[in-house]
C-alpha positions in Angstrom: 0.3 0.2 0.0 0.9 3.6 -0.8 1.6 5.2 3.0 -0.3 8.6 2.6 -0.9 11.5 5.0 -4.7 9.8 6.2 -2.6 6.4 7.4 -0.3 8.4 9.2 -3.0 10.1 11.1 -4.9 6.8 11.6 -1.5 4.9 12.6 -0.9 7.8 14.9 -3.9 6.9 16.3 -3.8 3.5 16.2 -0.7 3.9 18.4 -2.1 5.9 21.2 -4.8 3.3 21.5 -2.2 0.7 22.3 0.0 2.9 24.6 -3.2 3.6 26.6 -4.8 0.2 26.7 -8.2 0.7 25.0 -10.5 3.6 23.0 -11.8 4.7 26.2 -8.5 5.6 28.1 -7.3 7.1 24.5 -10.3 9.8 24.6 -8.6 12.0 26.9 -4.7 11.8 25.0 -6.8 12.2 21.5 -9.2 14.7 22.8 -11.6 13.3 20.7 -14.7 11.1 21.6 -14.8 7.2 21.7 -17.2 7.1 18.7 -14.7 8.9 16.9 -12.1 6.8 17.6 -13.8 3.5 16.7 -14.4 5.4 13.5 -10.9 5.7 12.9 -9.9 2.4 14.1 -12.6 0.5 11.6 -10.8 2.9 8.8 -7.4 1.6 9.4 -8.7 -1.8 9.8 -10.3 -1.4 6.2 -7.3 0.5 4.4 -4.7 -2.6 5.6 -7.0 -5.2 5.2 -6.6 -7.1 9.1 -8.3 -7.2 12.3 -6.1 -5.2 14.3 -7.8 -5.9 18.0 -10.7 -7.2 19.9 -12.3 -4.8 21.8 -15.7 -5.6 23.9 -17.1 -6.2 27.2 -13.9 -8.8 27.5 -11.6 -6.1 27.2 -8.6 -4.5 24.7 -6.2 -7.3 23.3 -4.6 -7.1 20.2 -4.5 -9.5 17.8 -0.9 -10.8 16.3 -1.3 -8.5 13.1 -2.4 -5.9 15.6 1.2 -6.2 17.3 3.0 -6.1 14.0 1.2 -3.1 13.1 1.9 -1.2 16.1 5.5 -1.7 16.1 5.6 -1.3 12.2 3.9 1.5 13.3 6.0 2.9 16.0 9.5 2.3 13.2 7.4 4.7 10.4 6.1 7.0 13.1 10.0 7.6 13.9 11.5 7.7 10.8 8.9 10.5 9.5 10.1 12.3 12.6 13.8 12.1 12.3 13.2 13.0 8.5 11.7 16.3 9.5 14.4 17.0 11.9 17.2 15.9 9.6 15.8 18.5 7.0 15.3 21.4 9.5 19.2 21.0 10.7 20.0 20.9 7.5 18.9 24.7 7.7 21.0 25.4 10.4 18.1 26.9 12.4 16.0 25.3 15.6 12.8 24.0 13.9 10.6 21.0 14.0 8.6 19.6 17.1 9.8 18.6 20.2 7.9 16.5 22.4 7.8 15.9 26.1 6.0 13.8 28.4 5.6 14.5 31.7 4.2 13.1 35.5 1.1 15.9 36.6 0.9 18.1 38.9 4.4 19.3 38.4 3.6 23.2 37.4 2.9 23.6 41.0 6.3 22.6 42.0 8.5 25.7 42.2 11.9 23.6 41.6 10.6 22.8 38.3 11.9 24.7 35.5 10.4 23.3 32.4 8.3 26.4 31.6 11.3 28.2 31.8 13.5 25.3 29.7 10.5 26.1 26.9 10.4 29.8 27.0 14.2 30.0 26.4 14.4 27.9 23.4 11.4 29.5 22.3 13.3 33.2 22.4 15.9 31.3 20.2 13.6 30.4 17.6 9.8 30.6 16.2 9.8 27.8 14.1 9.5 24.9 17.1 6.5 23.4 17.8 6.0 22.1 21.7 4.0 19.1 22.7 3.6 18.3 26.2 1.8 15.0 27.4 0.6 14.8 30.7 0.6 11.1 31.8 1.3 8.5 34.5 5.0 7.7 34.9 5.4 4.8 33.3 3.8 6.4 30.6 6.7 8.7 30.2 9.5 6.4 30.6 7.2 4.4 27.6 6.8 7.5 25.4 10.5 8.1 25.8 11.8 5.0 24.5 9.6 4.2 21.6 10.5 7.6 20.4 7.4 9.6 20.7 8.4 11.7 22.9 12.0 13.2 22.5 12.5 13.7 26.2 10.6 13.1 29.6 10.2 14.3 33.2 9.3 12.2 35.5 10.1 9.2 38.7 11.2 5.7 38.0 12.1 3.0 40.4 12.8 0.2 37.9 14.5 1.9 35.3 14.2 0.5 31.8 17.6 -0.2 29.9 18.2 2.0 26.8 17.3 5.3 28.6 19.3 8.0 30.2 17.8 9.4 33.7 19.3 12.5 34.9 18.1 13.8 38.2 16.4 17.5 38.2 15.6 17.7 41.8 13.9 15.8 45.1 10.2 15.7 45.4 9.2 15.9 49.1 6.0 14.1 49.7 4.0 13.8 53.3 1.2 11.9 54.8 -2.5 14.1 54.5 -5.6 14.2 56.4 -8.4 16.7 55.1 -10.9 18.5 57.5 -13.1 16.3 59.1 -11.1 13.2 59.5 -10.6 11.9 63.4 -6.5 12.4 62.9 -7.3 16.1 62.1 -7.6 18.1 65.2 -6.9 14.7 67.6 -4.6 15.3 70.4 -0.9 14.5 70.0 -0.7 11.3 72.3 -4.0 9.8 70.4 -2.3 10.3 67.1 -0.3 6.9 66.6 -3.3 4.9 67.9 -5.6 6.6 65.1 -3.0 6.3 62.6 -3.5 2.5 63.0 -7.0 2.5 62.1 -6.7 4.9 59.4 -7.7 4.1 55.9 -4.7 4.7 53.5 -5.1 5.2 50.0 -3.2 2.9 47.9 -2.1 4.6 44.5 -1.6 2.8 41.5 0.5 5.6 40.0 4.2 5.6 40.0 5.2 8.2 42.2 5.3 6.2 45.4 3.8 4.0 43.9 4.8 0.9 45.4 3.0 0.0 49.1 5.4 1.9 51.3 6.4 0.0 54.6 5.4 2.5 57.2 3.2 0.2 59.2 -0.3 1.3 58.0 -3.4 0.2 56.7 -3.7 0.0 52.8 -7.1 -2.1 53.1 -7.7 -1.2 49.2 -10.9 0.6 50.0 -9.2 3.5 48.2 -7.3 3.7 45.1 -6.3 6.7 43.0 -4.3 6.4 39.5 -3.0 10.1 39.8 -2.3 12.8 42.4 -5.8 14.3 41.9 -7.5 11.5 42.3 -5.7 11.1 45.9 -6.7 14.8 46.9 -9.9 14.2 46.0 -10.2 11.0 48.4 -8.3 12.6 51.3 -10.8 15.7 50.7 -13.5 13.0 51.8 -12.3 13.4 55.2 -12.5 9.6 55.5 -8.8 8.4 53.8 -5.1 9.5 54.4 -2.7 9.4 51.7 0.6 10.9 50.4 0.8 13.7 48.3 3.8 16.1 46.8 4.3 19.1 49.4 3.8 21.5 47.1 0.9 20.1 45.1 -1.2 19.8 49.0 -0.2 23.5 49.8 -2.7 25.0 48.6 -5.3 23.1 50.7 -2.8 23.3 53.5 -2.7 27.0 52.8 -6.7 26.8 53.4 -7.2 25.0 56.5 -8.3 22.1 54.7 -5.3 19.7 54.5 -2.8 18.8 57.5 0.3 16.8 57.5 0.3 13.8 59.9 3.8 13.6 61.8 5.6 14.7 58.9 9.3 13.9 60.6 8.2 10.2 60.6 5.5 9.9 57.4 7.4 11.3 54.6 10.1 10.5 51.8 12.0 12.1 48.9 11.6 10.9 45.4 14.2 12.2 42.7 12.4 13.7 39.7 14.1 12.5 36.3 14.6 14.1 32.9 14.6 10.8 30.7 16.2 10.8 27.6 17.2 8.0 24.8 20.2 8.3 22.5 18.7 6.5 19.9 15.8 9.5 19.9 17.6 12.7 21.4 20.4 12.9 18.4 19.2 15.5 16.6 20.1 19.2 17.2 16.6 20.4 18.5 16.5 17.7 20.6 20.4 18.4 21.5 19.1 21.6 22.4 16.1 21.1 24.5 18.0 19.1 26.7 20.7 21.4 27.2 18.0 24.1 28.2 15.9 21.5 30.7 19.7 20.5 32.5 20.6 24.5 32.3 17.0 25.6 33.7 17.3 23.3 36.4 21.1 24.0 37.3 22.2 20.3 36.5 25.9 20.4 35.7 26.5 20.0 31.8 
């Protein structure tokens, strides 16, 4: 088949569906409705003449042709990106697309200088398109590994071979309760006893993000996938949970959140610049990486 512009658009939709694990999960990433995504997927299947996936009540699952198409799509889209960047480099100017995958809530972190880095690069050229993808930590690494993003800003417990990790700064997380929870206004001598009965939010978002060895009660009665979800559950006054200090400060300042025994129940986690030598060897990519390091005072 001859690959046309419409095929590239459909392939990008398909890759996003696979990375999100289904059509519904891809809605927010693609910013289009499920019915439109389904129509795009059907159009691609007709165009290719194969069934790419099984979808229905049993969930989303790639067929064997679907797995082959997914891998081939990644390679094709990476080659298209490389072609565009090569042409841009030949003009001796910074131009092209900079795609950054980043975990959520960092916008409230005063130590995060991504905005300043983008602004500095924008000052050097008006021919750059900036694409920012806010996603889960695992997705950040996946996006960099498969070339969908030039670089990522996130955390990692188990670093992926082939990726480079540069610490930018540390994020401090505390254990919080909200107004209305028994721990919020309890006497100091009652805190430990109430903590043993408190229900701690289980997070499936890789920020803690494995169960912590803190001796607390994780009954799986409240599960969240993002820090915003954790905040919603804490605000009920029925659960307690860990949040980044910079993100929780909004509710702390309003008198709605309180850190519980912060000297005991806290931890720090490094925020990383995540890159891949395989996909970040263009002048534009290198310029963005250097600017992020410079903005975070990382030694070049």
